[in-house]
N, C-alpha and C positions, 0 to 999 in steps of 0.2 A: 415515422415521418419522411425518413429517406425515400423509402419506396413512394410514398405519396407525392413526392416533388418530382421524382423521377418520372414517374408515371405521365404527371400533368405537362413535363417538358417533351416527352414523346408525342403529347396530343398536340401542343403549340406549335412543334418546329417542324416534326416528321413530314408532314405534308410539303414543306417547302424544301426537303433534302432534295439534292441532286437536280436542282431546276435552274441553277443559276451558272450552266457550264456554257462554255463558247458557242456549245452546237446549237443555242437558242436564243442566245442574247448577243446584239450585233457587237457590242462593247460594254462588257460589263464595269469598265473602270471609266466611261464617260461622264463627266459632271459638267453639263450644261444648265445655264440659267432656265428654268422653267416658270418663272413668274410667279411663283408661290409666294403667301406671304411668311416670314420668318419671324418668330417671337424673339422677344428681346431676352439675350443671355445678360445675367446678372454677375458682373466679377465680385461684388462685395458679398453675394451668394456664396459663391465658389470659396471667395477667402475665409468666409467663416466657417464652411466645410472643412478647409485645412486647419482652421484653428481648433475646430472640434477635435480633430485627429490628433494633434500636438498636444492638445491638454491630456491625454491619456498618456504622455510620454512618449518613450522608444516604443516601437512595435514590432521587436525582433521576435522569432518564433519563442513561444513558450514562456513570453514575459507576461506579467500582469497587464502592462499596455495592449499587448497582443489580444490578449483574451478579450478584454473589454471594447478593444475598436471592432473586433470581429462582431460581436454582438450589435455594436452600434451601426456598423455599415448595414447588416441584415435586415434591421428595424428601419432605417432610413429608406432602403431599397423596398421593402416590404408595404411603407406606406406609400410610396409613389407607383410602384408596379402593380401591386395586390400580392397578398401573402403566396397565392398560389402560383404566382408568376416568377417566385425568387426561390433559387434553389442553392444550399450551402452544400458544396461539395467537400465534405471533410475526408482528409487522409493522413497518414504518417509518413514520415520519410527517415531516413538515417542521416543524423548527425554528426558532428566531430565527437570525438571520446565517447562514443558510444551513445551519443544521446540519441532520444526518437523524438523528434518533432511532430508536434499536432500542429497541422497547418490545414488549413479551408480557403477554396477557392469559391468567390461569389458571384452568382450569376443571375442576371435579372433581364426579362424579355417585356418587352412595349412593343404595342402593335403585335399580340402574339400571333393571331391567325393570319399575319401577312406572309405569304409565302416567298417574297422578295425580300432579303434581309441582309443586313451590314451588321458589324461587330466592332465594338469599342472598347478598348481595354485600357487597364493601367494596374501597376502593381501596389498593392497597400501594406506590405510590411515594411520594416526599415532593417537598416543596415546594424548586425551585433558589434560592430569594431567600427573604429574611427582610424584607420591605419594611414589617411593623409593627413591628420590633425596637426596642426604646428606645435603641439604641447605633447612631447612623446609620453606623459605619464597617462596622458588621457586615451591613449591611442586604442587600447582593448575594451572602453566603454561603450556601451550601444549610442547610437545619433538618436536626435530626434525626427530628421526626416522630412521637413515642412518641404522642400522642393523634390527630392529625391523619394517619390512615393505618395506624399501628401497632397501636391500638387495636382497631378494627372487624376486621382479619385476625387480632389474637391471638383473638378471640371466636370466630371462625369455625374457627380452627385447633383450638381445644378443642373446639367440637362435633364437627368432622372426627375427632377421637378418641375422642368419645364414640358417635359413627355406626359408628365400626369394630369398637366392641364391642356395641354394641346396633343393630341395624339399624331404622331408622326405621319407621313405619307407611305413609310414602309416600315417594316419589320425592324428593330433595333434590340439587338443584344448587347450588353454591358456585362464584362468580365473583369471583376478584380482579382488578379492573380496574388497567388502568396509565395512566399521562399522565393523571390526574386533574387533578393540581393543579401542570401545567406552566405555564400562560399568565399574561402579565403581567395585573395588577389590571384594566386596561379592557378587555381583549381574549378575551373570551368564547369565541371561536373557537379558541383555543389550550388552552382547558381539556378535560377530559372525552375525550379522546383516544381511549384503551381502549374507553370505552362506546361512542362513536361508530363505531368500525372494527368492534366487536362487533356491533351493530346493523346495519350495512351490510353486513358480511359472517358470517352467523349460520353456526356451524359445523354445526348443522342446520336446513335451510331447515323452515320453517312450526313451530319450537319454540313451545310455548304452555303455559308452565307457568299454574297455576292465579293465582298472583300471586309478587310480589316484595318483599323487605324489604332495605333499604339501609342500613348501619351505618357512620356517618361522626362522628368524633370523639365517642367513646362511653365514654372511660375516666379523666375526670377526677372529682377530690374535688368533691362538690356540682353535678355535671351536671344540668341538667334539659332535657328534652325536651318542648317544646310541640309541638301539630298543625301542621306544616308546611305552608306554603301550596299548593306545585305537589302535594303528597301529596293532600291535601284535595281540590284541582280533580280529579284524575285518579281517586283511589280513594277517597273519604269513606268509607264504609262499611268497609272494610278498617282505615282509621287508627282508626276509634272501635271498631271491634272486638278491635285490638291494644292501645289505651288501655284498655279495659274489662278485658282479661286482666290488664294491670300492674296496674291499681287491686284487682282481684280476688286478688291477689298480695301488696297491701299497699304497691306503689310508687307511691302516687298523688302523692306529694309530687316524684317524680322524673319520672313521664309526667304532665305536667301537662295537665289537660284544658280546655286553652284555645286558642284560634287563633294560628298564629304566622305572619311573615311568609314572604315567599317566597324559599327557597333554591335557586338553581341547583345542580344537582349531577347526580352519574351518573344519577340516578333519573328526571330530567327529559328526559336522553336515551332511556332504556329506554321510557319512556312514549311519547314523540314519534316515534321511529325504529323501534322495535321493536311498538309495540304492546300491550306487556306491562305491566299497571297493577303499579308498584311504588311504593313510600313510601318515606320517609327517616327514621330514627331519629337524630337529630342533636343537639348540644347547642349551644343559642344562647337567648337571652333575646329577649323582643318584647313591644311593646303591642299585638300584633294585626296590626300592618302592618310595621313597622321590623324591623330584625333588628340585633341585638349578638352577636359571637361573644366566647368566653371570652378573657381577657387574654394566654393564652399562643399564641392563633392567631396562625399565621405569623410566631411569634418564635423566638427561641433558647431561651426558655423551656419549650418544648413539647418535653420531655425526662422521663425516667423520674419525675423528683420531680412531676411532675402526675398520674401515673398511680393511680388508687385502687382497692384490691381491692373495696372496697365497691360501688362503680359498675359494676365488672367482673361482680359477683355479680348486680346487679340486672339488666342488660341480658341478661347470658348466662341467666339464670332466666327471663324472659320469651321470648325464643328458643326456649330448650329445651323450655318448656311449649307454645309454639305448635307446634312440630314434632311431640313425642309424645303430645300430649294433646288438642290443640283443633281441629286441623284434621278435618271430619268426612268420614265416608267420601263418597263422590260417590253423589248421590241423581239418578237418570236419572229423566227427565221424558217421559212419554209422550207424543208429538207429536200421537197420535190422540184 
């Protein structure tokens, strides 16, 4: 089965590899209104997809909820993208106390034969400990992760549902990374396990989408998204374009036009190891240098009570607008 999926992905994306460099596109990050019709994003549907994940319980690696959620996500994406366009990248990683973690990155391609592609990502695992919880007795218990993990996945599953009914004008690849939130607070080497594996073991060598957008902690009431520091370092123009789109849609109070601190996340790995420009939409507050996450972060308060329909609608509308109306056609530059 692995070989079948891998062969399919070579057929899907290989023709597009290497076509999205600055040598033949005037501005790969430019997001201008193309006058295209944009399908309606349903925040309620995204909420329901989050609820479905939370119903499995904590999704920390090697748990029953993790295995059940893996199977659920694969089946949902197969329903929307087609079985042949969904790839489960199973792998193992060394955990703490000599544990061997069974992990899976889940990848789905929409408009699979398009050579011009973008990448949308979130992590689907949840934290195996709640070290920030207010009850010290419960700090070693895994969390539900409705927002930290569940919200980004819920938005992307709703977008997958939309793309199944309304083929996007460009190629869109969804990657749900595993093992993002496994590590101890002071041990970044045990974070981003899925992104590390995917970047070092690409299912399609030479895969080169125009850009990537990561969604993380994007579903809570009153969420704000400053311009995260690594995103600005690697793809400032893309950040500015995405935040401008949000402002044009009336969401400048959520997508804040202000610099934020550096947040290490899956996008850092994708930039550093895969060479793909990816930015992060993530909820935090900042004075431009420091980073403060919301009060439910890495606690047992990260449950469905924090999830807000309005925030899901805002983020979903921005991403859907970008996919369907803002990515301009490739402009070939004559080298002569």
